[in-house]
C-alpha positions in Angstrom: 21.6 -3.3 -17.8 18.1 -3.8 -16.4 15.2 -2.6 -18.3 13.9 0.8 -17.2 10.1 1.4 -17.1 8.7 3.5 -19.7 8.1 7.2 -18.5 7.1 10.5 -19.6 10.4 12.0 -18.8 12.7 10.0 -21.0 14.8 8.6 -18.3 16.9 5.5 -19.2 18.8 5.2 -15.9 17.1 3.1 -13.1 18.5 5.3 -10.1 17.6 8.5 -11.9 14.2 7.1 -12.4 13.7 6.1 -8.8 14.8 9.5 -7.7 12.2 11.1 -10.1 9.5 8.8 -9.1 10.0 9.7 -5.4 9.7 13.4 -6.1 6.8 13.4 -8.5 4.7 10.6 -6.5 5.5 12.9 -3.4 3.6 15.7 -5.3 0.8 13.2 -6.3 0.2 12.4 -2.8 0.0 15.8 -1.5 -2.4 16.5 -4.4 -4.7 13.8 -3.1 -4.3 15.0 0.7 -5.4 18.4 -0.6 -8.1 17.0 -3.0 -9.1 13.4 -2.3 -11.0 11.5 -5.1 -14.4 10.8 -4.4 -15.4 7.2 -5.3 -17.3 4.0 -4.4 -14.1 2.3 -3.4 -14.1 0.0 -6.3 -11.7 -0.8 -8.9 -12.3 2.6 -10.6 -11.7 4.4 -7.4 -8.4 2.3 -6.9 -7.1 3.0 -10.1 -7.8 6.7 -9.8 -5.9 7.0 -6.9 -2.9 5.2 -8.6 -3.1 7.4 -11.4 -3.0 10.6 -9.4 0.1 9.4 -7.5 1.8 8.6 -10.7 0.3 10.5 -13.4 3.2 12.8 -13.9 5.9 10.2 -14.6 4.2 7.1 -16.0 2.0 7.0 -19.2 0.4 3.9 -17.8 -0.3 5.3 -14.5 -3.7 3.8 -13.1 -3.6 0.8 -15.5 -3.7 -2.5 -14.1 -0.4 -4.6 -14.8 -0.6 -6.8 -17.8 2.4 -9.1 -17.8 0.9 -12.6 -17.6 2.2 -15.4 -15.6 4.2 -15.6 -12.1 4.6 -12.2 -10.7 7.3 -11.9 -7.9 9.5 -9.4 -6.3 12.7 -9.7 -4.2 12.8 -8.1 -1.0 15.4 -7.5 1.7 14.1 -5.1 4.4 16.7 -4.2 7.1 19.3 -6.2 5.7 17.5 -9.5 5.8 18.6 -12.4 3.7 16.9 -11.6 0.3 13.6 -13.3 -0.3 10.9 -13.4 -3.0 7.3 -12.2 -2.7 4.7 -13.9 -5.0 1.4 -12.0 -6.2 -1.5 -13.1 -8.1 -0.9 -13.8 -11.9 -2.4 -10.9 -13.8 -4.9 -12.8 -15.5 -6.3 -14.0 -12.2 -5.8 -10.6 -10.6 -8.1 -8.9 -13.0 -10.9 -11.2 -12.0 -10.4 -11.4 -8.4 -9.4 -7.8 -7.6 -12.9 -6.4 -8.2 -14.4 -9.1 -6.4 -12.2 -8.3 -3.3 -13.1 -4.6 -3.5 -16.9 -5.6 -3.7 -16.8 -7.6 -0.7 -15.1 -4.9 1.3 -18.0 -2.7 0.3 -20.3 -5.1 2.3 -18.3 -4.8 5.3 -20.0 -2.9 8.1 -17.4 -0.4 8.7 -19.5 2.2 10.7 -20.0 -0.6 13.3 -16.5 -0.8 14.6 -16.2 1.2 17.8 -12.6 0.7 18.6 -9.2 0.1 16.8 -9.2 -3.5 18.5 -12.5 -4.4 16.5 -11.6 -2.7 13.2 -7.9 -3.8 13.0 -8.2 -7.5 12.1 -10.8 -6.7 9.3 -8.8 -4.0 7.9 -5.5 -6.1 8.0 -7.3 -8.7 6.2 -8.5 -6.5 3.4 -5.2 -4.9 3.1 -3.4 -8.5 2.7 -6.0 -9.5 0.1 -5.6 -6.3 -2.0 -1.9 -6.4 -1.7 -1.5 -9.9 -2.7 -3.6 -9.1 -5.7 -1.1 -6.5 -6.6 -3.1 -4.5 -9.1 -0.4 -2.2 -10.6 3.0 -2.6 -12.0 4.4 -0.4 -9.0 3.3 1.8 -6.2 0.9 -0.7 -4.9 1.8 0.1 -1.2 1.5 3.8 -1.7 -1.9 3.4 -3.3 -3.1 1.1 -0.6 -2.2 3.4 2.1 -4.1 6.3 0.7 -7.1 4.1 -0.4 -7.6 2.6 3.1 -7.0 5.8 4.9 -9.8 7.2 2.9 -11.8 4.4 3.3 -11.6 4.4 7.0 -12.2 8.0 7.3 -15.2 8.2 5.3 -16.9 4.9 6.1 -16.3 4.5 9.8 -16.0 6.3 13.2 -12.2 5.9 13.2 -9.2 7.5 11.4 -6.2 5.6 9.9 -2.7 7.1 10.1 0.1 5.5 8.5 2.4 8.1 10.0 4.1 5.9 12.7 5.2 3.4 9.7 7.4 6.3 8.5 9.2 7.8 11.3 12.4 5.7 11.1 13.9 3.0 8.5 13.3 0.5 11.2 9.5 1.4 11.3 9.4 1.2 7.6 11.2 -2.2 7.5 8.8 -3.5 10.0 5.7 -2.6 8.1 7.2 -4.1 4.8 8.0 -7.5 6.8 4.5 -7.6 8.2 2.9 -6.9 4.9 5.1 -9.3 3.0 4.4 -12.2 5.6 0.5 -11.9 4.9 1.1 -11.9 1.2 3.4 -14.8 1.4 0.7 -16.6 3.5 -1.8 -16.1 0.7 0.7 -17.3 -1.9 1.5 -20.5 0.1 -2.1 -21.2 0.4 -2.5 -20.9 -3.5 0.5 -23.3 -4.0 2.3 -20.6 -5.8 5.5 -21.2 -4.0 7.4 -24.2 -5.4 11.0 -23.5 -5.0 12.8 -24.7 -1.7 14.7 -21.5 -1.5 11.3 -19.3 -1.5 9.7 -21.6 0.9 12.4 -21.3 3.4 12.3 -17.4 2.8 8.7 -17.5 3.5 9.1 -19.4 6.9 11.9 -16.9 7.8 9.7 -13.8 7.2 6.9 -15.4 9.1 9.1 -16.3 12.3 10.7 -12.9 12.1 7.3 -11.2 12.2 6.1 -13.6 15.0 9.1 -13.0 17.2 8.8 -9.2 16.8 5.2 -9.2 17.6 4.7 -6.5 14.9 2.0 -8.0 12.6 0.3 -6.3 10.1 -2.8 -6.4 12.4 -0.8 -5.0 15.2 0.7 -2.0 13.1 -2.7 -1.1 11.7 -4.4 -1.1 15.0 -1.6 1.4 16.3 -2.8 3.7 13.5 -6.4 3.5 14.0 -7.7 6.3 16.4 -11.1 7.9 17.0 -11.8 11.0 14.5 -11.1 13.6 17.2 -7.8 12.3 18.5 -5.7 11.7 15.4 -2.3 12.8 15.7 0.6 12.4 13.2 4.2 11.8 14.7 6.4 15.0 15.0 8.1 15.5 11.8 5.9 13.5 9.5 6.5 15.3 5.9 2.6 15.2 5.6 2.5 18.1 8.1 5.6 19.8 6.4 5.6 19.4 2.6 9.4 20.6 2.8 10.4 17.2 4.2 10.8 14.6 1.7 10.0 10.8 2.0 13.3 8.8 2.7 11.9 6.0 0.5 9.7 6.0 -2.6 8.0 2.9 -0.9 7.3 4.7 2.4 4.9 7.4 1.6 2.1 8.4 4.1 0.3 11.3 4.7 -2.0 12.7 7.4 -5.6 13.2 7.9 -7.7 13.6 4.9 -9.9 16.7 4.4 -13.5 16.5 4.4 -15.7 15.2 1.6 -16.4 18.7 0.2 -14.5 19.5 -3.0 -13.4 15.8 -3.6 -13.0 14.6 -7.1 -14.9 11.7 -8.7 -13.1 8.8 -9.8 -13.8 8.5 -13.7 
């Protein structure tokens, strides 16, 4: 039986743990929507977001992953032939992740007037952060919250991930686009050595290209002038009684104003 991540609930079954994680992380995301963490969009801020989402279930919530060496995860969105996604080894991630975040703070976010202008910059940042993969789990949920807050506080636009959670197909489209970018980074770093993984990387890239749904395209669709942001009908962020269909597909709507935000530790 596969090892189950240590948790505060004493759960030893993987299926049961995933169900509990979905429930408790959902509560954490709603808490962040009502009371976002005020921070400097640095490593401490990113860690504070992850901690808030998972603090009720994991004792190491907010801590950077520690397992050294090759880090990869198996994926199969939409019933696609399974493939592996490679991420930065922890020892390299701990050095590079703060550097990626520091560079992001130098980007003139307020200068972007349109979604078309901002989307390639934001997609590049998201891809770099995802490739670093700072946490053992919940990186996508953490990055969606983090980038949404970054855009709303630092620019003239607003980012919504709501359109990526309307259907399972929309979620799978986001996963493929995200993985294609991460695999591109891994390939450039010569981390993909096995022939089967190289074929998987090519397959993911070709699928994204054929669909025309790159990470940049998906993000551009979610960028809207502040006064025009609208969530898709039925998004659970607007109705907390609607539970997310997947623990890895949590999104939420427009963040409240800065007043009353917590500070990251």
